[in-house]
N, C-alpha and C positions, 0 to 999 in steps of 0.2 A: 692653263686652266688649273693645273694642280697647285702651282705656286699662288695663283689668285685666291684659291679657296683656303690655303694655308694662312695667307695674310688676312683674309676676311673672317676667319674663325674667331679671332680675338675680338673683332668688331662686332660679331654677332653675340659673343658671350658676355661683353661688358655690361650690357644693360641688366642681364640676369644676375651677374656677380655683384653689381653695385646696388641694384633695387629689389633683388629677389623676383617674387612673382609680379611685382609692380613693373618690372621691365620687360615683361612677356611681349606686349605689343610691338616695342621697338626691335626686339630679338627676332620676332617672326618677319617684320619688314626686312631686316638685314638678310635673314635666310632666304626670303623669296627672291630678293634682288640678286644676291650672289649665285643662286642656282638658276637664274634667269627664268624664273617661274611667274605664274600669274597670281597664285595664291600660296600662303603658307598658313598652317592651321594646327590646332591641338585638340585631340578628342580624348574623352574619358571613357574607360571600359569598366563595367560593374556587373557582378552576378547578382540576380535576384530570382529566388525561386528556381535555381538551376539554370537559368537562362542568362546568356551574356547579352547586355545592352550597351550601346555606345551613344554618346551625346557630344556635339561640338561645344568647346569651351571658349575658344578664342580663334581669331582669324585676322590675317592681313590680305587685302586684295589689291592688286595693281590697277591702273587706270583702264586697262583693256578688259578686266574681268568683272563679272557680276558678283558682289559679295553674297555669301551663303550663310552667314551667322544667324540670320532670322529665318532660315528655311526650316519648317517644322518637320520635314522628312528626315533631318538630320539630328533630331532629338529623341532620345529613348528608342533608338532603332535596334530591334532584335537581330543580332548578327546572323546566326544560322538560319533562322526563319526567313529573313530577307535575302538569302542566297550568298551571304558573305562568310559562310563557315570556312572556306579556303583561307581567307585572310586571318581569321581566328587561329586556325590551326598553325599558320606560318608564324604569327605573333608569339604563340605559346612555345615555338621552337626558337624564338629570338631571331627570326628571319624577316626580311623586308619584303614588301609588295612593291613591285616596280615595273615600268614598261608602258607601251602604248595600250590604251583601253581596248583597241581593236583585237588585241591578242588575249584579252581576258575571257573567261567563260561567259556564255551568253547571259546567265542569270545575274551577273554582276554589272552588265553594260547599261541597262536602262536608267538606273539612278545616276550613274556617273556621267552619262551623255546628257541628262537633263540639266546637270551642272556645267555643261559645255566643256568637259574635261577631255583632252585628247591624250595626255600622258600624265602619269603620277609616280611619285616615290614616297613611300610611307614606311616608317621604322617604329618598332615597339619601344615602349618606355616601361622599365621595370623599377619598382620602388620597394625597397626592403624585401627583395625576393619574390614579389608578386607582380603580375601583369597589371599595369595601372592605366595605360592608355596608349596612344600613338601620335607621332609627329610626322607631318607629311607636307608635300608641295604639290601643286597642280600646274600643268602647262595647258593652257586653253587654246593655243595658237598652232601647235604642230605635234606630230607624233615623233617620239624620241625615246632612245634608250639611255638610261642614266648610268654614268660610269662608276666603277668601284670608288674612285675619289669623292664623287659626289655623295654616295651613300655613306662613306666614312665621315664626311663632313657632317652630314645630317645626324648620324649616330653620335657624334662628338657633342652636338648641341643637345641631343636627347639625354645624354649621360649627365651633363651639367644640370639640365632641367630636372632630371630625376633626383639629384642630390639636394637641389633646392626644395623640391617637393617633400623629400624626407624631412628636412629641417622645418618645413612649414607645418607638416603633420604632427611632429613631435611638439613644437611650440603650441599648436592648437590643443593637443591632448593635455599637455601640462597646464595650460590655462583652464581647460575644462575640469581637470582634477582639482585645481586650487579652488575653483568656484563652487564645485559640488561636494568638496570633502566636508565630512562631519567635524574634522579637527578644526581648532581655532588657529587662524594664521594672521600675523600682523607684522607690519614694519613700523619702527618708531624712530624718530630723530634723536639727537643727543640730549634734548630737553624732555624727552618722553612722550612728545606728541605723536599721535598716530598718523602715519603716512598712508597706510593701506590696511584694510581689514576685509577678510573674505565674508561671504554671506552668512556662514554659520556663526561667526563671531558677532556680527551685527544683530542677528536674531537673538542671540543669548544675552548680549549687553547693549540694548538699543541706545542707552545713555552714555555709552563709552566706559572706559575703565582706565585705571592707573596701574602701571606695572612697575616693580622695583628694578631699574636698569643699572643701578650704580655698579654692581659687581661686573656686569657685562662690559661696562665702559672702561673699567680698570684693567680687565684681562680679556682682550679681543681674541676671537677665534676659540675661546674655551666656553663650552656649554655650562650654564648655570641653572640649577633646577630651583623652583619655588612652588610651594603649595599655597594657592590663593583662594580664599573664600569670600564671596560677596554674593549671597543668595545661593550660588552653586559652588561646589568644590572643584577647582581646576588645578591640574599639575602643569606648570609652565616650564619650558626650557627656553633660555634666552641666550643669544650669541651675538657678541659685538662684531660688526664687519669693518675691518680697518681700510682706510684709503691708502694712497701711494705713500704718504708719510708715517704709516702705522697708526695714525690717529683714527679713532673709531668715527665713521661717517653715520652709520645708523645701526639699529639693533633689530634682529629678526627674532620673532617670538612664535613658538609653537605650543599651543595648549591642548590638553586632553581633559574632557569633562569626566571627573571620576566621582561624581556626586552619587550615582547609583551604586558604584562599587564600594564607596565608603559606607553608604547606608547598608549595603549588603553585609559588609564586614561587621558592622555593629549589630545587625539582625542576627547573623550567624553566632556572634559571641553571646548574645542574649539566649538564643535557643540552645546553644551548647551548654550554658549554665542551667537552663531548664532541664535538659536531659541528665545532666550531672545531678542535680538536686532530686530528680524524679528517681534516678537509680538508687539513691540513698534510701528514699522511701521504700522501694521494692525490696532492697536488702533488709530493712527492718521487718518488712511485712513477711518475708520468707523466714526470718529467724523467730519472730514473736507471734505470727499468725494475725488473723483479722480481729480488730477491736476498734473502739471508738478513739483510741490514742492515735490511730493512723490518720484521722481527720486533722489532728494537731500537727503531724508531720507534713501533711499536704499544705497546711496554712503556712507553717514556718518556711517551706520550700518556695511558696508563692511570694512571701514577703521578701525573701532573699534574692528572688529573680527580678522583682519589679521594684526598682529603687524608689519610685514615688509613693509606694505603699508603706506607710509608717505604722499602721496597726491593722488588725483585721479580725474576722469571726466567721464561723460556719454554723449554719442552721440546717436541720435535717427534719423532714416531714415524718412523724411517728404515727403509731397506730391510733392515737387519739384524735388525729385529724388536724394537729397543730404542728407548727415548726418550733423546734427546741435547739437551743445553742449547744453545740457538742464540742466546740473548740474556739479559743480566742486568744489573741496576742495584743498586749497593750491594755487589756481590760481585766476585770475580775470575773473569771469564768464561773466561779461558784455562785456569784450573785446572779449572773445571766441565766444560769440553769433554772431559776425560779420563774423566768419569763416565758409565757406561751403565746406565740404570734399565730394568729389565724391565717389561712391561705390568702385572704385578700389584703393582708397587712404588710408582709415583709418587703417593703420598697417596691411594691407592684403598682406604683403610680401610673405607669403607662402599659402595664401588662407585657413588659419586655420578655423576649424569648432568648436573647443572647446578651452578651457582655455589654453594659451600658453605664455611663457616668451620670451620677446625680449630684447636684450642688447642695450647699447648705440650705438654700431656699426650699428645695424638694424635701430635705430632711425636717425642716420646720413643720411643713404640712403633714409629714408622716407622724412626727411626734405629737402633733395636735390631736390625732386620732386615737392615741393611747389613753387608756384610763389612768387616774392619778397613781394607783398603786404600781402599775407596770412602769410609768414614767420615773417614779421615784427610784425603783430598782435599777433602772437603766442609768439614771444619774449617778447613784452610789457606785455602780460598777465602772463608771468612767466613760460609758458607751455614748453618753449624750453630750460630751463636751463639744466645743465648737469645731466641727468637721468642715473643711472647705470642699471636699469632693469625695464621693464613695463610688468606687467601681464595684458594681453589683453583678454578679453573674449567676443566673439560674441554672440548675442542673436538671435536665428532663429525662425521664424514663417513661417509655410507652406513652408519650404525649403529655405527661403530667409533671409538674415541677416538684421534683423530690427533695431538693436541697438548694441552699444559696451559699455562695462564697462572697464575702464583703471585704474589700480592701480600701483603707481610708487614708486620706491625706489631710493634714492640718494646715497647709500653707497656701495652696493655689487652686482655684477651680479648674484650671487647664493643665493640672499636673500629670494626667495620664494621656499618653500617646496612643495612636492606633496600634502600634506594636504591643503596648502594655495591654490593650483589650484583647489582642490575639493570644498572648501568653496566658492572661487570666482565663480565657475561654479554654485553653489547653488544660490548665489545672482543673477547671470545672469538669472537663471530660474525664480526667482521672478520678475525680470524685464520683462521677456517674459509674465508672467501671467498678469502683469499690462497692457502691450501693448495689450494682447489678450482681456483683459476686455474692453479696449477702443474701440478696433475693434468690439467687440460684442455688445456694448451698442446700436449701431445704428440698430442692428438686433433683439434686444430682443422681440420687439412686434410681429415680424413675427415668431420667434421661439416659442413664448408662445402659438401660435395657429395653428402651422404646424408641421407635422412629418418631421424631417430632412432627413430621408432616402428616402422617396417617394415624398416628397413635398406636399402630401395631407394634408387637414385639419386634426387636431388630435382630440382626444376624447373630450377635453375641448371645442373646437370650436363646435363640433357636438352637445354636450349637451346643449350649449347655443342656437344654431339655433332650436334644437328640442323643447326647452322650449318655444321659440317664436312661433313656428308653432302650438304647442298645445294650446297656449292661443288665437290663431286666428282662426284656422280651425281644431280642433281635429278630426272631422269625415272624413276629406279629406287627411289624412297623413297615411303613412305606414313606418315602420322601418324594414329594412333587415339587418340580422346579418349573416356575411359570415366568413367561416373558411376554409383556403386552405388545401386540402388533399394531402399529399405527399411532403410538404416543409421540414419536419423534415428529410426525407430520403435524400434530396439534401444537407442539412446542414451536416448530418453525413458523407455522402460519399464524398462530393466535398468541404466542407468547407462553413463557413458562409458568405464569401465574394461572393461566387457563389449564395448562398440563398438570399443574399441582392439584387443582380442583378435580380433574379427571382421575388422578391417582387416588385421592381421597374417596371418591365415589366407588371405584373399583375395589379399594381396600375393605369398604363397608360391605360390598356384595360378596367378596370372598369369605369374609368372616361369617356372614349369614349362610353361606352355602355348605360349610363343613359342619361336622358333627360336634356336639358339645365338648366332647373329650379330646378333640383334635386342635392342632395349633396352626395358625397362619402368621407368617412374619414377612416383614419387607427386607429383602436382601439389599436392595439399593437401586437407584435409577428406576427403571420400569420392571424390575424383577421381583417376584415373590416366592416364598417357600412355604411349603404345607407339610406338617408332620402328622401322619395318620398312625394311631396306636390301637392296639387290640384288634387288628383285622383278622378275618377268618379265611379270606382268599382274594385272589386278583379281581374277581367280580365286584367285590365290595369297593376296592380301590377305583376300578373303572367308573363305578356309579358316581363316586365323589368327583372324580376327574371330569366326567361329563357334565355334572352340574356346574362345575367351575368354568368349563368351556361355554356352557349356555348362558350364564350370567354375564360373562365377558361380552358376549355378542349382543346383548340387549342394548337398545339405544341409550346413549348417555347424555342427558341434557345438561348443559352448563351455560347459565345466562340465557341468551337468546339463540344459542346454537345447540344442535343435537349432533353428537359425534357417534360414529359407528367404528368400534374397535373389535378386536378378538384377541385371543391368547394362544400361545404355543405352549405345550406342557410336556415335560419329561418325567418319567416315573422310574424309581429304583426301589426294589424291594429289599428289606433288611436281611442280612446274613450274619451268622456267627463269625466273629474275628474281624469284622470290618470296623474301621475307625469312622468317626463322624465325617471327617474330610473325605474319605474314600467313597462313602455312601453318597455324599453330596456331589462328588465328582462324577459318579455314575449317573445320577439324575441330570447333571449338566450335559453329559454326552447324549442322553436320550432326548433332551430339549433340543440339542443341536440337530439331531436326526429329525424331530418333529418340524423344525423350521425348514430343513432341507427338503422336506417332503411337500412343502406348500403351506405351512403355517395353519392356524386355527385347528389344530388336531392334537392328539396325544401320541406318545410313543414310549414303549418300555425300553429299559436298558437291555442289551444283549451283548454277550462277549465279543462278537465280531466288530462292534463299534469301537472297542478299544484298539483293535488291530488297524481298522480304518483310520483311526486318530493318529496311531504310530506311523502308519504310511504317509499320511498328509503331513505330519510333522517332519519326517525324513525328507519328503519331496520339497517342502518349502525351505528347509535348511540347505538342500542341495541347490535349489534354484538361486537363493541369495548368494551362495558361494560362487556358483558359475557365472552369475551376473557380475559379481565383484571382480572375478578373475577373467572374465571374457571367454570362458571355456564351455564346451559341451552344447553350445547354441550355434545354429547356422540358419541360412535362409534358402529355401527351395523356391524356384520361380516357375510359375504356370504361365504359358503364353496366352495372350489375347490376340485373336486372329481376325484379319479382315475377311469377312465370309465370302466376298465376291473374288479376291485375288488369291486368297489362301496365304497371304503374307502375314508374319508376325509383326504386330505393330506396337505392342507393349507387353510388359511382364508383371504379374502380380507376385509380390514378395510374401511368402508363406513361412511362418516361423516353425522350426523344428528343434526338438531337445532330446537329448540321448536318454533321459529318464522317464519320459512319459509322452504320450501322443498329444496332438493339439487339443482333442476334445477334453482331455484331463488338464492340460497345462493352462489353458486360458481361464476356465473357471476357478482353478487354484490361484492363479495370479490375481484375479478379480476379488476372491474372498479376502485375500491377505493384503489388499491395496498395493500390489506390486506392478500393476499395469503401467502406471506412468513410467517407471523405471525400465520395464520390459519394452515398452513402446519407444522410449528414447534409443534403446540399443538397436531395435529393428529399424527405426528411421535412419539412424547413422549408418548402419551396415548397408541398407538399401541404397542410400545416397553414394556411398563409397564405391559400391559395386556397379553402380549405374554406368560408370566410365568403361567397364569391361564389356557390357554388351551394347551400349549405345542406344537402347531403347528407353521409351518412357516407362517408369517403374510405378506400380500401384501399391500403396502401404495402407493397411487397415489400421483405423484409429478407434480406440475404445472411448466410451462415454467418460470414464475417469480422466482421460487426457484432455478430451475436447472441452470439458467444463472447467478446466484449469485456465484462469485468465492469462497465464504467462506462456500458454502453449504456442500461440503464433510466434512469440520471440524465440522459443526453443527451435521451431522449424526454421526461422530465418537464420539463426546462428548455425544450425546444422548445415544448411545449404551453403553458407559462406565457408565454414570450415572444410567442407568436403568438395567444394568448387562444383557442386551439382547444379546445373541450370534449373531454375524454378519451373520452367514450362516442361521439364522432363520428370517432374514429380506429380503424381495424382494421389490425393488421400481419399480413401473410401470410408465413409461413415454410414452407420445404420439409420434408418428413418426414426427409430424410437429414440436415438440419442439426441435428435434435433428437436424433440418436444420438450418444453419446459419441465424440469423435475419437480419434486414435491416442495422444494424449497424456492421454486420460481426461477432457478438458474436457467439460462438460455444459451445455447452454443451459436446462435446465429451471428453475433458480433465476431466471434472467433473465426467463423467461416469467411466473413467478409474481409477481415484482416488477412486471412491466408490467400484469398483471391487477389488481393491488392499486391501481394508478394509475386503473383504470377503462377501460384500453384493451382493445379486443377482439383476439383472437388467432384467425386461421384457418390451417388446414393446407392449403397449396397442393399441387396435383398429388397428391392423396390416392390411395393405392394404388400409387404408383410407388416408394415407399421400402421399407425392410425391417424396420419395427417389428412386434414381436409384438402380438397383441390385448391381452395383459396390459400391455405398455408403453403402447399406444395409450390404454387406458383410464385411465392415470394421467397422461397428458399434460394440462397446463393450458391447453387450447384450447377456443374457443367454437363453432367451425365448421370445416367441411371443404370444399374445392373439388375436385370430380371432375375430373381431368385431361381435356383435350380428346381425348387419344388414346383413352380409353374411350368418349367420345361419338361420335367418328368411326367406331369399329368397328361402331356401330349400323347404318351405311349410310343410304342415302336413304329406305328404307322398312323401319323397324325391325320385326323379328320377335320377339314377346315369348318365344318358345321357343329363340331363338338363344343360344349361349354368352355373346355379348357382352352381349345383353339381360338375361340372368340375372345377369351379373356386375354391371351397373349397378344392378339392382334389389337385389342383395346389399349393395352399398356403401351405397345409401340406407337399407337396414334397419339396417345397422351403425351409420350416423350417428345414425338415430333412437334405437337402443338405448343409445347413449352420450350422448344429450341434446344432439347437436351440430346446428347449422344446416348445411344442405347447398346447395351452389351447383354447378350443372352448366355447365362451360365448353365453348366450341367449338360452340355451337348456330348452324348455318348454313342449315337448311332447315325448312320448316313441318312436315314429317312428324315429324322428330326432336323439334321443340318440342312437337308434340301428344303424342307418346309420353311424353316426360319429364313434361309436365303431368299426364297421366292416371296416370302412375306415382306422382305425389305429390311430385315435386321442387318445393320452394317457391320457389327462386330459380334464375336462369339468366343466362348471359352469352355473347355471341358476336355475329358480324358481322350475323346476322339481326336481333338485338335492338338493336344499335347499335354503330357503328364508333368507334374512338378519335378524340376531337376535342379541340381546345384550348378552354379556358374563355374 
């Protein structure tokens, strides 16, 4: 048998070697007969959506066997789902499936017996390092064991088939690449006739093209480059392919369309010249200052940058309401200065607002509108000679045409290209900047000391006045620092334009609320400053401050909406020896205190505020350093206990820091936006230490983290890096963090993504938020934690009829109705524990059950 198989192998392989995949049917017939089987077949294996599927591609069936090639059960068969996971695992290990069907697992037998298979031998096929399919034979007459020689024979056929499949796939991909490539590909004979063109070349040159092949014919195997332009610019590389006698048989050509690149190079060169010429204008402007001569420089630069422009001029709208010539090239400017053009005249035949080309016909209609005197002056100046095309560019300021740049060509109507129009528009923009600068010079002094939005004095003006007041009567002044509460919400919801209008309204109210001798200024953003002078006591300061608080609370109508804002206000009284900056810093500290106390109120500066600021500054610097170095921070774990068995089922990770308790650490991190970084540290450490205790670990998540769109990716990355199983991690979120914030951001999608990772979600301090039952039912959470405030209200001897007890029972019933696991926090005595256990709470947490401890 061994010798027979050895001789038959070549017979089975010859059809494949000679015909490739076309010889597959013959090869399968030889395989089936040589192995004395009733069928031989080839199956394909593919992964789709993470599932392995198999389909029969080819088959040979003997006279005694029923063909299965049309059997729908053998097409797109999911391997593992249909009970053939064992086969797939063996194939992935490059092992065969062989033997009597009766010896196979029961889940594999029904489909095989339906095909009348008694025994089979199947070997995997690997193509370029991946599992491609399998080759097999069936015996439908007898039960048999296949010998190692028979398996080796079938593997040899599979190996040759794999090599042929590799070649086939490469040829198929190469053909696909050639057909879909954006490059131009062609084969030409010795006479230059096209033998082959790929689709890209056919689309670009539907009428064909002629390429210079002479050099390629003279020097075969040497690439020859040509730049060819016929509508489009193409860089061609041609290579002559020699035959056996070194004579060139054909020429291969590869073309790259460089039209856009060449156009971009020309465009960049023109823009580079524009920038160079403009720089020369600015250098002159810096040296000589602003004057009408600068318009001449702009015109000269435009003419140098735009080759089609052979002459040009500039007109500017003056105080008399007419346009006057201020620069000209190729014409007599002194004569043109005598001409006054009314706004409806300067080539406004179409009311154009951007660069536009007019022809000599348009110019004739324009000249016909001029009176005899002006027409004669224009002719004497040379401005009315036969112009073929005028590129006219209006310069707009505040919606009004303030000037015109004219560029003229005397040869062709189509002399100006779209790029010329762009560059001319750019020069017009520079003209606009110059005009704007002229307009602004008269207002520089005002703008230097005033806020353009509200019209109030700005910080610079305020600080100068404060310095003067401190030098004269330091003991009789006070600085008030105001910060609007709620403006950010207006900006986020209705736009900054609405927010600006609110600022203008508030500025007017603050100005009206102070005394005539006092000063209100805008610090910037939503902050204002007030300087009180000549005060006689703090009561007088409080009276003004209260008025400011009161006017800020008044409804603020803007458009169709009415807004309700407030302000926080810090007060610092003047002292001898204080600088303006020091006094303002004191008012800022007082403002910080007012906002910390709940906003919409005033606060005076007190010395301890500076000490508190120093401590907070020291703490935040230490926290940043410890986070960076990974020192001084650790996790303590408090157990979550099964109330019926007393067994610890999970641990809650609690952050500890060497410099401050949690009650101070967390608000500090939230104020300084460090919660995301701190949260990443806690999550990673908790996941790393989970392997030490083996229990599910609960980690608290701040709203700052949860509203970050990348947070689910951070969790997934941490789980992968630490090898922590997703089902061993529970993230605890507060109910308030799940309510959309003032900017409309919602954490629901983040929770859904986290649950898809397999991470558990618990709602912490359940009942302390403001979600409706409808909203709560839709939240993607797995459990709830009853806040310890509810548990503590039960007292030391819970009364089932008390309001607190009924509320706890209702929360448990609600959790059950929503299918959520419930944890009672804050259990500190045996009576409460017994009550909660009898009530049906499955899980509990508290000092009675276990205090936080380090692992």
